Z-matrix of the N, CA and C atoms (Angstrom, degrees):
N
C 1 1.451
C 2 1.532 1 110.57
N 3 1.325 2 117.59 1 -47.06
C 4 1.460 3 121.11 2 -179.48
C 5 1.528 4 110.11 3 -63.95
N 6 1.326 5 115.83 4 -35.18
C 7 1.460 6 119.97 5 179.65
C 8 1.531 7 110.54 6 -64.31
N 9 1.322 8 117.82 7 -40.17
C 10 1.461 9 121.70 8 179.08
C 11 1.533 10 110.67 9 -66.87
N 12 1.330 11 116.07 10 -38.86
C 13 1.464 12 119.66 11 178.15
C 14 1.526 13 110.22 12 -64.87
N 15 1.333 14 116.05 13 -41.89
C 16 1.462 15 120.38 14 179.08
C 17 1.524 16 110.46 15 -63.40
N 18 1.331 17 117.69 16 -44.78
C 19 1.462 18 121.25 17 179.04
C 20 1.525 19 110.82 18 -63.58
N 21 1.323 20 116.70 19 -37.20
C 22 1.463 21 120.90 20 177.38
C 23 1.513 22 111.17 21 -63.82
N 24 1.333 23 116.81 22 -43.03
C 25 1.462 24 120.60 23 178.43
C 26 1.518 25 111.36 24 -65.55
N 27 1.318 26 116.74 25 -37.87
C 28 1.465 27 120.16 26 178.54
C 29 1.529 28 110.28 27 -63.89
N 30 1.326 29 116.90 28 -41.58
C 31 1.470 30 120.40 29 178.74
C 32 1.518 31 111.02 30 -62.31
N 33 1.328 32 117.08 31 -42.94
C 34 1.460 33 121.15 32 178.76
C 35 1.526 34 110.23 33 -62.84
N 36 1.332 35 116.73 34 -43.44
C 37 1.462 36 120.66 35 179.94
C 38 1.524 37 111.20 36 -63.95
N 39 1.314 38 117.70 37 -41.65
C 40 1.458 39 120.92 38 179.81
C 41 1.527 40 111.87 39 -67.94
N 42 1.317 41 116.67 40 -35.08
C 43 1.464 42 119.57 41 178.57
C 44 1.525 43 111.68 42 -72.92
N 45 1.327 44 117.27 43 -31.35
C 46 1.462 45 120.88 44 -178.27
C 47 1.524 46 111.86 45 -80.16
N 48 1.319 47 118.53 46 -24.93
C 49 1.468 48 121.57 47 -175.80
C 50 1.525 49 113.57 48 -57.08
N 51 1.339 50 120.29 49 -45.83
C 52 1.467 51 118.41 50 179.14
C 53 1.526 52 112.57 51 -61.75
N 54 1.320 53 118.44 52 -34.85
C 55 1.460 54 121.15 53 179.52
C 56 1.525 55 110.52 54 -65.75
N 57 1.324 56 117.40 55 -40.09
C 58 1.463 57 121.07 56 178.22
C 59 1.521 58 109.74 57 -66.73
N 60 1.326 59 117.14 58 -43.79
C 61 1.462 60 120.56 59 179.37
C 62 1.520 61 110.88 60 -62.30
N 63 1.329 62 117.51 61 -41.77
C 64 1.465 63 120.84 62 177.86
C 65 1.520 64 110.45 63 -64.50
N 66 1.330 65 116.72 64 -38.58
C 67 1.458 66 120.86 65 178.00
C 68 1.518 67 111.46 66 -63.29
N 69 1.328 68 117.29 67 -40.39
C 70 1.469 69 120.79 68 177.92
C 71 1.520 70 111.03 69 -65.92
N 72 1.323 71 118.09 70 -38.83
C 73 1.462 72 121.06 71 178.14
C 74 1.524 73 110.03 72 -64.15
N 75 1.333 74 117.24 73 -40.94
C 76 1.458 75 121.08 74 176.79
C 77 1.524 76 110.48 75 -62.97
N 78 1.316 77 117.06 76 -41.20
C 79 1.464 78 120.61 77 179.59
C 80 1.521 79 110.16 78 -64.91
N 81 1.319 80 117.73 79 -40.62
C 82 1.464 81 121.18 80 178.78
C 83 1.532 82 110.61 81 -60.68
N 84 1.326 83 117.63 82 -37.51
C 85 1.465 84 120.44 83 177.26
C 86 1.526 85 110.58 84 -67.23
N 87 1.341 86 117.27 85 -35.52
C 88 1.467 87 119.85 86 177.97
C 89 1.524 88 111.34 87 -66.33
N 90 1.331 89 117.93 88 -32.35
C 91 1.463 90 120.50 89 178.21
C 92 1.524 91 111.00 90 -59.03
N 93 1.328 92 116.29 91 -33.11
C 94 1.463 93 120.79 92 -178.27
C 95 1.529 94 112.58 93 -71.57
N 96 1.328 95 117.81 94 -10.32
C 97 1.466 96 121.48 95 -179.60
C 98 1.521 97 112.60 96 -83.96
N 99 1.336 98 117.75 97 -1.25
C 100 1.461 99 121.12 98 -175.97
C 101 1.529 100 111.16 99 -54.42
N 102 1.324 101 115.49 100 133.08
C 103 1.459 102 121.31 101 177.61
C 104 1.514 103 111.78 102 133.58
N 105 1.330 104 115.21 103 -172.55
C 106 1.459 105 121.63 104 178.45
C 107 1.525 106 109.52 105 -96.21
N 108 1.325 107 116.05 106 134.39
C 109 1.457 108 122.26 107 178.58
C 110 1.522 109 107.80 108 -112.41
N 111 1.329 110 115.39 109 127.52
C 112 1.459 111 120.22 110 -176.05
C 113 1.527 112 110.08 111 -111.90
N 114 1.335 113 114.70 112 157.42
C 115 1.457 114 118.50 113 179.04
C 116 1.527 115 110.03 114 -81.07
N 117 1.316 116 115.36 115 157.30
C 118 1.455 117 121.59 116 177.77
C 119 1.524 118 108.79 117 -100.63
N 120 1.344 119 116.08 118 148.68
C 121 1.459 120 118.59 119 177.65
C 122 1.530 121 109.33 120 -80.62
N 123 1.307 122 117.18 121 -175.25
C 124 1.466 123 121.66 122 -176.86
C 125 1.525 124 112.95 123 -62.69
N 126 1.328 125 116.25 124 -23.95
C 127 1.464 126 120.48 125 178.76
C 128 1.530 127 112.40 126 -89.77
N 129 1.324 128 116.62 127 1.33
C 130 1.457 129 120.78 128 -179.53
C 131 1.513 130 113.93 129 82.57
N 132 1.322 131 116.43 130 12.91
C 133 1.462 132 120.88 131 179.15
C 134 1.525 133 109.63 132 -94.60
N 135 1.338 134 116.63 133 146.87
C 136 1.464 135 119.72 134 -179.63
C 137 1.522 136 111.86 135 -61.07
N 138 1.326 137 114.83 136 134.92
C 139 1.455 138 120.91 137 175.22
C 140 1.514 139 109.67 138 -96.28
N 141 1.313 140 116.58 139 -159.40
C 142 1.463 141 119.78 140 179.16
C 143 1.531 142 111.80 141 -119.95
N 144 1.331 143 117.21 142 14.74
C 145 1.451 144 121.44 143 -179.92
C 146 1.531 145 110.09 144 -100.82
N 147 1.326 146 116.65 145 114.50
C 148 1.468 147 121.73 146 178.81
C 149 1.527 148 108.47 147 -77.75
N 150 1.326 149 117.15 148 125.86
C 151 1.460 150 120.88 149 -178.94
C 152 1.523 151 112.69 150 -107.40
N 153 1.335 152 116.94 151 -18.00
C 154 1.456 153 119.76 152 -178.13
C 155 1.531 154 109.11 153 -156.89
N 156 1.326 155 115.72 154 140.91
C 157 1.463 156 121.96 155 175.73
C 158 1.526 157 107.87 156 -125.75
N 159 1.324 158 116.92 157 127.75
C 160 1.461 159 122.82 158 177.58
C 161 1.520 160 108.23 159 -110.02
N 162 1.344 161 116.97 160 128.11
C 163 1.459 162 122.46 161 179.01
C 164 1.523 163 109.78 162 -127.92
N 165 1.338 164 115.91 163 132.17
C 166 1.461 165 120.70 164 172.39
C 167 1.520 166 106.32 165 -84.94
N 168 1.318 167 116.66 166 130.79
C 169 1.460 168 121.55 167 -175.23
C 170 1.529 169 110.35 168 -140.05
N 171 1.307 170 116.48 169 179.11
C 172 1.468 171 123.06 170 177.58
C 173 1.527 172 111.86 171 55.18
N 174 1.320 173 115.74 172 44.79
C 175 1.459 174 119.64 173 176.99
C 176 1.516 175 113.49 174 65.31
N 177 1.330 176 116.81 175 28.83
C 178 1.456 177 120.64 176 178.79
C 179 1.512 178 114.46 177 85.37
N 180 1.338 179 117.67 178 8.66
C 181 1.460 180 120.16 179 -178.71
C 182 1.519 181 113.06 180 -100.84
N 183 1.337 182 117.17 181 -1.25
C 184 1.462 183 120.83 182 179.01
C 185 1.526 184 109.29 183 -146.15
N 186 1.322 185 114.80 184 152.41
C 187 1.457 186 122.23 185 176.00
C 188 1.522 187 106.91 186 -125.46
N 189 1.344 188 116.05 187 130.78
C 190 1.456 189 120.14 188 178.26
C 191 1.522 190 108.79 189 -112.59
N 192 1.321 191 115.67 190 125.74
C 193 1.454 192 121.51 191 175.23
C 194 1.521 193 107.69 192 -108.09
N 195 1.324 194 116.69 193 131.33
C 196 1.457 195 121.45 194 176.29
C 197 1.519 196 108.08 195 -117.75
N 198 1.330 197 115.90 196 115.84
C 199 1.457 198 120.95 197 176.16
C 200 1.513 199 109.04 198 -87.22
N 201 1.297 200 117.36 199 145.03
C 202 1.470 201 123.98 200 178.30
C 203 1.519 202 112.38 201 55.84
N 204 1.344 203 118.68 202 52.47
C 205 1.463 204 119.48 203 179.11
C 206 1.528 205 110.40 204 -60.97
N 207 1.312 206 115.38 205 141.42
C 208 1.455 207 120.49 206 -178.09
C 209 1.517 208 112.70 207 84.24
N 210 1.311 209 117.53 208 -4.61
C 211 1.459 210 121.96 209 -179.99
C 212 1.517 211 109.73 210 -122.89
N 213 1.314 212 115.14 211 -116.93
C 214 1.464 213 120.57 212 -178.75
C 215 1.520 214 113.09 213 -73.81
N 216 1.323 215 118.29 214 -15.60
C 217 1.472 216 123.17 215 179.48
C 218 1.522 217 112.67 216 44.36
N 219 1.293 218 115.95 217 97.20
C 220 1.457 219 121.67 218 178.05
C 221 1.526 220 107.41 219 -113.70
N 222 1.361 221 117.79 220 93.63
C 223 1.470 222 119.61 221 -178.25
C 224 1.533 223 112.06 222 -85.14
N 225 1.322 224 114.67 223 144.91
C 226 1.458 225 122.04 224 173.77
C 227 1.530 226 106.77 225 -134.91
N 228 1.322 227 116.80 226 129.85
C 229 1.465 228 121.13 227 178.38
C 230 1.518 229 108.92 228 -111.78
N 231 1.317 230 114.75 229 130.27
C 232 1.470 231 121.21 230 175.88
C 233 1.524 232 106.92 231 -118.88
N 234 1.320 233 115.61 232 134.82
C 235 1.470 234 118.80 233 -179.59
C 236 1.509 235 110.36 234 -119.26
N 237 1.300 236 113.77 235 160.42
C 238 1.461 237 122.30 236 -179.14
C 239 1.490 238 110.41 237 -60.26
């Protein structure tokens, strides 16, 4: 009985591992977004209005995005 429970747990762990690895890869891509993001004008040229700010925080284990900085400030924190 204990052997079956152990094998069941191993199967669950092996099935969950790719999801965790994919999640870490997604988080690594979010780290690259750090900085100020500005809107483009009608011609596709950069304007001077910041629409989003991405900050890496918590020792690199979380990313905070703030939409509409200086206005309504809508922060979202994503963690590893």
